[in-house]
C-alpha positions, 0 to 999 in steps of 0.5 A, a space after each residue: 841262914 843255913 848255906 848249901 856247901 859249895 867247893 871247899 876252899 883249901 886252907 892258906 896256912 903255911 906257917 903256924 908259930 906256937 909259943 911255949 913256956 913249958 907250962 901246962 897252959 902252953 902245952 894246950 897251945 902246943 897241942 892245938 897248934 900241932 893239930 892245926 898244922 897237921 890238918 892244914 899241912 903247915 910248918 910248925 915253929 915251936 918258940 920259947 922266949 928267954 928274958 934278956 933283962 938279966 946277966 949275959 951268961 944267964 941269958 946264954 945258959 937259959 937259951 941253951 937249956 931252952 933249945 935242948 928242951 924244944 928239941 927234946 919235945 919235938 923228938 919225944 911227943 907223939 902229937 908232934 910226930 910226922 910234922 915239919 916242926 922246928 925249934 926257935 929260941 928268941 930273947 926279949 920280953 915275952 910278948 915282944 919276943 913272940 911278936 918278933 918271932 911271928 913276924 920273922 917266921 912269916 907266920 900265918 897264925 900265932 898260937 898262945 896259951 892263956 896266962 895267969 893274971 897279976 891283978 894290979 899289973 893287968 889293969 895297966 898292961 894286960 897279960 902277956 897273951 893280951 899284949 901279944 894280941 894287941 901287938 901281933 901283925 898276924 891272927 892270934 889263937 888263944 888256946 883255952 880248952 882241951 885240944 884233943 878234939 877238933 873244933 865242932 862249934 864256932 861263935 863269930 860276933 860281928 859289929 858290921 865293920 871291916 874288922 869283923 868282915 876280915 875276921 870271918 874271911 881270915 878264919 875261913 882262909 886259914 881253914 879254921 871254919 871248915 867242918 864245923 857249925 858256926 853261929 854269926 852273932 850281931 848285937 844291935 843297940 836300940 838307942 832311942 828306947 831309953 828316951 822313949 820310955 823316959 818321955 812316956 811314949 805309948 807302949 805300943 809305939 815303943 814295941 813298934 820301934 823295937 820291932 822296926 829296929 830288929 828288922 833293920 838290924 837283920 837287914 844290915 846283917 844280911 847286907 854285911 854277909 853278902 860279899 862273903 863267900 861262905 858257901 862252904 861254911 855251915 852257918 846260922 845267924 843270931 840277932 840280939 838287942 843289947 850291950 855287945 859284951 854282955 850279949 856275946 858272953 850270954 850267947 857263948 854261955 848258951 852255945 858253949 862254942 869250941 872256938 870264938 872268932 872276933 876282930 879287933 880294932 887294935 886300940 892301944 895305950 890311953 885310948 884303949 884304957 879309956 874306951 875299953 874293948 869288946 874284944 878284950 872283954 871277950 878275952 877276959 871272960 870267955 874260957 874258950 879258944 879265941 881267934 883274934 884277927 887284928 886290924 893290921 891283918 885286916 888291912 
């Protein structure tokens, strides 16, 4: 349902960390992070990770080059002008270095670009971006779209869990849900429909079951939203029956949101590989900016 705006909550964003490898993909992330820092008054930390799995002299030389490149970027790029912006070079594997930097800097948000995929490797460990998201203690924004415009439309899939609740709270707290139109999507599973059809239950009874299941799903979504103070957010809701991953992708294709906000339960290792993850499917299939709020942040 649409809400009447109340007093607007001031963004609680003090530090935005953005990772760059000086590629076009990471340039999108830097531009988006700069826009967010400018809108929220946050300090921007421009970070590059140097691989330390090489001879010490090469690591030292690459650190010097990276420091110079970051300083030059801060001085020369107009979109960074006027921001409180500092360079940071860290050593390590790319994903671990970014996570470590976010922790050490006390970042409220980590912004990263999407990364090219190496198919066989991705099956087992995921891209650098996905590994950052799985391990980050703070919310991560994957920047995929043109950062020239502010966010105007947002899609927020929820599964009625604490993680989904905190994802919405975090997006609002960081000031990312202000001055946009948000659609909150709940996908429910009418679990018994297959069994009823298999058992030859009358079509009218099956339709009654589906109608009741939808009413219950809408009721549960309204109950889920009650503790949220979304009075300053322009939002509406969509309730659909089906498989979560597929429904989210379909709705995103229909609405073409600028931003997707989603929580993650933070599964890792063999459990993640065996059970899969709605969040990871969204990350892999949607070419939109995606804010992922980890379970650790929700806690």
